[in-house]
Every structure is written in structure tokens, then in C-alpha cells.
C-alpha positions in Angstrom: 0.0 0.1 0.0 1.2 3.3 -1.0 1.7 6.0 2.1 2.3 9.2 2.2 5.6 10.8 2.2 7.4 13.2 4.3 9.1 16.1 2.9 13.2 15.7 2.8 13.8 19.6 4.2 15.5 18.4 7.2 16.1 16.1 9.9 12.8 14.1 10.4 11.1 15.7 13.5 10.2 12.8 16.0 7.5 12.1 19.1 8.3 9.4 21.3 6.0 7.7 23.1 7.1 6.0 26.6 9.8 7.0 28.8 10.9 3.6 30.2 14.2 2.0 29.9 13.3 1.2 26.1 12.4 4.8 25.9 15.7 6.1 26.9 17.4 3.1 24.4 15.4 5.1 21.8 16.5 8.4 22.9 20.0 7.6 22.6 19.7 6.2 19.1 17.6 9.2 17.7 20.4 11.3 19.2 23.0 9.3 17.1 21.1 9.5 13.8 21.9 12.7 12.1 18.7 13.0 10.1 16.3 12.7 12.9 15.6 14.9 15.6 13.7 14.5 19.0 11.1 17.1 19.4 8.5 15.5 21.7 8.2 13.0 24.9 4.8 11.7 25.8 4.3 9.6 29.0 1.2 9.0 31.2 4.0 9.7 34.0 4.9 13.2 33.6 7.4 13.3 36.4 8.9 10.5 34.5 9.2 12.0 31.4 10.4 15.7 32.5 13.3 13.8 34.3 14.2 11.6 31.4 14.0 14.8 29.0 16.3 16.3 31.6 18.7 13.7 32.2 19.2 13.5 28.5 19.8 17.0 28.0 17.1 17.0 25.2 15.1 20.3 24.3 11.9 18.8 23.8 7.9 19.2 24.6 7.2 17.0 27.2 3.6 16.1 27.9 1.0 13.4 28.9 -1.2 13.7 25.6 0.1 12.6 22.6 -2.5 15.1 20.5 -1.0 18.3 22.3 2.8 17.3 22.2 1.9 16.8 18.2 0.5 19.9 18.1 3.0 22.0 19.7 6.3 20.2 18.6 5.1 20.5 14.8 6.3 16.5 14.9 6.3 14.7 11.5 6.5 11.0 12.8 5.8 9.2 16.1 7.5 6.4 17.8 5.5 4.4 20.1 7.8 2.7 22.8 5.0 2.1 25.0 3.9 -1.3 26.6 2.3 -3.9 23.9 -1.3 -3.4 25.3 -1.2 0.3 24.8 0.3 -0.1 21.1 -3.0 -0.1 19.0 -4.5 2.8 20.9 -1.2 5.1 20.6 -0.7 3.6 17.1 -4.5 4.7 16.1 -4.5 8.2 17.6 -0.9 8.9 15.7 -2.4 7.8 12.3 -5.5 9.6 12.6 -3.5 12.7 13.4 -1.8 12.5 10.2 1.5 11.0 11.4 3.7 7.7 10.1 4.2 5.6 13.5 7.5 3.5 14.2 6.1 1.0 16.9 8.6 -1.7 18.9 7.2 -5.2 18.8 4.6 -6.6 18.9 2.9 -4.5 16.8 0.2 -5.3 18.8 -0.3 -8.1 21.5 -2.7 -10.2 19.0 -3.3 -10.7 15.1 -7.0 -9.1 15.7 -5.5 -6.0 17.0 -3.0 -6.3 14.3 -5.3 -6.6 11.7 -7.5 -3.4 13.1 -3.8 -1.4 12.8 -3.8 -2.9 8.9 -7.2 -1.1 8.6 -6.4 2.1 10.1 -3.0 2.2 8.0 -4.8 2.1 5.0 -7.6 4.5 6.0 -5.0 7.1 7.5 -2.8 6.8 4.3 -0.1 6.8 6.8 3.0 4.4 7.1 2.5 2.2 10.4 6.3 -0.1 10.6 6.9 -2.2 13.4 10.4 -2.5 14.8 11.5 -6.1 14.2 15.2 -5.2 15.4 16.6 -8.5 14.7 16.1 -8.5 11.2 19.0 -5.6 11.0 22.3 -7.5 11.0 24.6 -7.2 8.3 25.3 -11.0 8.8 21.6 -11.7 8.5 21.7 -9.9 5.2 24.6 -11.8 4.2 22.9 -15.1 5.1 20.2 -14.4 3.4 22.3 -13.5 -0.2 24.0 -17.1 0.5 21.0 -18.9 1.1 19.8 -17.2 -2.7 23.0 -18.7 -4.3 21.7 -22.2 -3.4 18.6 -23.2 -4.9 15.3 -24.8 -3.6 15.5 -24.7 0.2 14.3 -27.9 2.0 14.8 -27.5 5.7 15.5 -24.2 7.8 16.5 -24.9 11.5 17.0 -22.5 14.6 18.5 -23.7 17.9 18.3 -20.9 20.6 19.4 -22.0 24.0 19.8 -19.2 26.6 19.6 -19.0 30.5 18.1 -15.2 31.2 16.8 -14.6 34.7 14.7 -11.6 33.8 12.4 -11.4 36.9 9.0 -9.9 36.6 6.2 -10.2 33.9 8.1 -12.6 31.9 8.2 -15.2 34.5 4.8 -15.1 35.1 4.1 -15.5 31.7 2.3 -18.7 29.9 4.3 -19.1 26.8 7.4 -16.8 27.9 9.7 -18.2 25.2 6.9 -18.5 22.2 5.0 -15.0 22.9 8.3 -13.0 24.0 11.1 -14.3 22.3 10.5 -16.6 19.4 8.9 -14.1 16.9 12.3 -12.6 16.5 13.2 -16.1 15.0 9.9 -16.8 13.0 10.1 -13.0 11.5 13.6 -14.0 10.3 12.6 -17.3 8.6 9.7 -14.9 6.9 12.9 -12.6 5.9 15.1 -15.8 4.4 12.5 -17.4 2.5 10.5 -14.1 1.3 7.7 -16.3 1.9 4.8 -17.2 4.5 3.9 -20.6 6.0 0.9 -22.4 6.1 0.6 -24.4 9.0 2.6 -25.2 12.2 2.6 -28.0 14.7 4.0 -27.1 18.1 4.7 -28.2 21.5 5.8 -26.6 24.3 6.5 -27.3 28.2 8.5 -26.7 31.1 11.5 -28.4 32.1 11.6 -29.4 36.0 14.2 -26.6 37.0 12.6 -24.0 35.2 12.2 -20.9 36.9 9.4 -19.9 34.6 5.5 -20.3 35.6 4.5 -21.2 32.1 6.5 -23.1 29.1 10.0 -22.1 28.5 10.9 -24.9 26.1 9.3 -25.5 22.5 10.0 -27.2 19.3 8.1 -26.0 16.7 7.6 -27.1 12.8 6.2 -24.5 10.0 5.6 -25.6 6.5 5.7 -23.2 4.2 4.1 -22.4 0.8 6.2 -23.9 -1.6 7.1 -26.7 1.0 10.1 -25.7 2.8 10.0 -26.9 6.7 11.3 -24.6 9.5 12.0 -26.3 12.9 12.1 -24.0 15.7 13.7 -25.8 19.0 14.3 -23.5 21.7 14.6 -22.8 25.5 15.0 -20.1 28.3 16.2 -22.3 30.9 19.4 -24.0 29.4 22.3 -22.8 31.1 25.8 -23.4 29.6 26.8 -23.6 26.3 24.3 -20.9 24.9 23.5 -19.9 21.9 23.4 -16.1 20.3 20.6 -14.0 21.2 19.8 -14.7 17.0 20.3 -18.8 17.4 22.1 -20.3 15.4 20.9 -21.3 11.7 21.4 -23.8 9.2 19.7 -24.0 5.7 19.7 -27.4 3.7 19.4 -26.5 0.0 19.5 -28.6 -3.5 22.9 -27.0 -4.3 24.5 -26.7 -0.8 24.1 -25.5 3.0 24.5 -22.4 4.8 24.9 -22.0 8.6 24.8 -18.9 10.8 25.4 -19.0 14.6 23.8 -15.8 15.2 26.8 -13.7 16.0 29.4 -14.2 13.1 30.0 -14.4 9.5 27.6 -16.9 8.0 29.3 -19.9 6.5 28.1 -21.4 2.9 29.1 -24.8 1.2 28.0 -26.2 -2.1 27.4 -29.6 -3.6 30.3 -29.4 -5.7 33.0 -28.3 -3.1 35.6 -30.7 -3.6 37.1 -30.1 0.0 34.1 -30.6 1.8 34.6 -27.3 3.7 32.7 -23.9 3.7 33.5 -20.6 3.0 32.6 -17.9 5.2 30.3 -15.1 4.0 31.4 -11.5 3.9 31.1 -8.0 2.2 28.2 -6.5 0.9 25.8 -3.9 2.2 26.5 -2.8 5.8 23.3 -1.6 8.2 23.2 -0.7 11.3 22.0 -3.1 14.2 18.6 -3.1 15.7 16.6 -0.2 16.7 19.3 1.6 14.8 18.5 -0.2 11.5 15.0 -0.1 11.8 15.0 3.8 12.6 17.0 4.2 9.2 14.4 1.6 7.1 11.8 3.7 8.4 13.3 7.3 7.5 14.3 5.8 4.2 10.6 4.6 3.8 9.0 7.8 4.4 11.4 9.6 2.3 11.0 7.5 -1.3 7.5 5.5 -0.3 9.3 2.4 -0.6 7.2 -0.1 1.3 9.4 -0.8 4.6 10.1 -4.8 5.3 8.4 -4.3 8.6 5.3 -2.8 7.3 2.2 -3.9 9.4 0.7 -6.0 6.4 3.6 -7.8 6.1 4.4 -8.0 10.3 1.1 -9.8 11.0 2.1 -12.9 9.3 4.7 -13.1 11.9 2.8 -12.5 14.7 0.2 -15.0 13.3 3.1 -17.3 13.4 3.2 -16.7 17.3 -0.6 -17.2 17.7 -0.7 -20.3 16.0 2.6 -21.8 17.5 0.6 -21.2 21.0 -2.8 -22.8 19.9 -0.7 -25.7 18.5 1.1 -26.1 21.7 -2.2 -25.5 23.7 -4.4 -28.4 21.8 -1.3 -30.5 20.4 -2.4 -30.1 17.1 -1.4 -28.9 14.0 -2.6 -25.5 13.4 -3.7 -23.8 9.8 -2.6 -20.4 9.9 -5.1 -19.4 7.6 -7.2 -20.1 10.1 -5.6 -18.3 12.6 -6.0 -14.9 10.6 -9.6 -15.6 9.7 -10.5 -16.4 13.7 -8.3 -12.8 14.4 -10.5 -10.7 11.4 -13.9 -11.8 12.7 -12.7 -10.8 16.0 -11.1 -7.5 14.8 -14.7 -7.0 13.2 -16.5 -7.6 16.2 -14.4 -5.2 18.4 -13.8 -2.3 16.4 -15.5 1.1 17.6 -13.9 3.1 14.7 -16.5 3.7 11.8 -14.1 4.2 9.6 -11.8 1.2 10.5 -14.8 -1.3 10.5 -15.6 -0.5 7.1 -12.4 -1.1 5.7 -12.2 -3.9 7.5 -15.4 -5.1 6.0 -14.6 -4.1 2.7 -12.0 -6.8 2.6 -14.5 -9.8 2.8 -12.0 -11.7 5.0 -7.9 -11.5 6.0 -6.9 -14.0 3.0 -8.2 -11.5 0.6 -6.4 -9.0 2.1 -3.3 -10.2 3.1 -3.0 -13.0 -0.1 -3.5 -16.3 1.9 -5.9 -18.8 1.1 -9.2 -18.7 3.1 -9.1 -22.4 5.0 -11.9 -24.7 4.1 -15.3 -23.8 5.5 -14.4 -20.6 6.7 -16.3 -17.3 5.6 -16.9 -13.8 6.6 
């Protein structure tokens, strides 16, 4: 979908919503980005917002009302770093104030809310992009380039083993690994394959020594449209010999294999290599990492009109992978992801309060019709 452009007449003027830990990280990123200028900071905790602004020596408009701060600061865009439960409300308000939004992941807590945001983006004509930050590694881009040289892909695997003691809400989540972390790997798999999965079969459990209340370990097998299988195996209570935060990857294809340890350079080995070894892949375009890379892509999209990889239309498929995996784990059965999207579409229609957004949702007829996924058998809008 085409989105409104922002004139390239100086640094992009942005308002940051959320002054917590991630908000401060974003403030540092904005300060280190010449093409972006922070003009406003919004938080319901005004004392916190004033303190954070003072600590950073940022000369910005501070307030607890997004509309007020936007109007006073003459902002051109919004960065939403609020808690996930607030994303739909903040993103929708910003879009209908006439401003594009870059939102921390997840774009929304549920696929249904994400579909509402897809419709809000379409009605407003403004860009809504999520910061799927772990897409932004130069090594991942080189890994993808290597994979594209290997012919048809049969199998992709990710192994993710970490043992973080976060404390707080993650320790109490029902599915801390799948909901809070696995979306990064799921999204990267879509990026590598330039495709979307159609089914998922997932099993989750909690090891006896786990310090989490919910299931901290899982294995999920996704089947992609072309028949490629993607297997994710992970644990958030696996001390010793831990993987990278990006996981350890292997792609098996017709003409060879590529691997990436999540930190260093990817390695590729072709079927006709005589020594049986692999070659490190280096060079190519460099990108800034994590949220810095997301911010760069957001600015470029607003200047050029090119649809970014994190546009909400695309990102909803990564969120559907998570929701489908959780449903599969809960029911011990394979799940059709088209059905996940369709069920979410019906909930979005039922829950939407803005008449213009609801009308846009109704005009789709189904989630599949709008997002390009086959309608599940027997389903209807």
C-alpha cells in the first residue's frame, strides 16, 4: 500500500511515546542519527518524562497527551515505545493525527488488534511500521544472500538456548519463549525465505528446573507455501553453551548448505565443493544494527515511498506464527495459519469501534483476501 511521503527538508521531527527503559534506548538512538530530531516526549508519568528529558539534556516538548505534544512540537512522525497493550490505541491515535508511526514489537498483542491496525493504516494513508529489530544485522543480510545462491530450500532450522533471569512479567507468562522471544526467529525465517508459512505444529513444556511459571521450552515445525520446513527448537532455561540471542541457523538446499551462528559471519558450502568445507560469507552492504537499523529503514520509507520490510501488512504474518504456535501447543494439534488469520479477522470486526476502520475491515471480505493467504476450508466472513 502506498503511504504518504514526508518532505526531505531537514531532519525528521519525531515524538517519542514512552519514557521507560526502551524509551531511553530510543532517545540514544535518535540522538546518534543525524537525519532524525527528537522534538517531543510523551508519557502518562509526567514526572518520569521530565526527568528523562532533563537527564538526556534534550530540549523537547514534554506532556501526557500525544495530540498536544504533536501540535506544539510540529512533529512529523511518532515512535511508539509503550507497553504492547497500549500499542493499538497509541498507533491509531497517531495515524489519525496524520503522522506515520514506528512501533516497537510486537505491533499489537494479538493478530486481531494487528488487523485493526492494518485497516487504520489504509484509512489514514500513513505508514505504520514495526521495529522487528533483529532483522537488522549485516550478517543476516549476507546469510540471506548466500541462501539465495543455493537453489530450492528444503529445511531451515533454528536452535535457541539461553538462560536469562529476567524477573518480572516474563517469569509469569504462560508462554514466555514463544510470545516474547520466538517472534524474532519466526520473522527472520520469513525474511530468509521471502515467503509465509501455511501450517504449524508446536509442542511446548516447562523443564523441571525452570524458574518460569509457564512453558519456557518449545519445538515448532512450520510448513511454508513452497513446501519448505522450518524447525525452531528453543529454551529460555538452558544454562551452559548458550547460543547467540539470534540463535544458531542452518539452511539445507538443493545446491548446498548455509549456516550462521547468530554472531559471526555466515558460512556456505556448495554441493560441488571438492574439499567438503565451507567458506565464510563477508562483504556486501552494511546496515546499522537492531533499533538503529529499523529507524534508518523507517526514515528511508518516508522519504522514498518504498514499503519497508516491517510494514504492518507484512508483520502481521510473523505475529500469526506466534499465535498459531501457541494454539498448536495448547491443543496438541497442527494449526492452519489461514484459520488463525480468519478467526482474528472476525474478532477484529466484532471489536472495532471506529466506523471508518470497521468499514475498511468489512471491505476486505476476509483476512486472506487482503493479505494474500488462501481462505481455510469452510470459513467465511
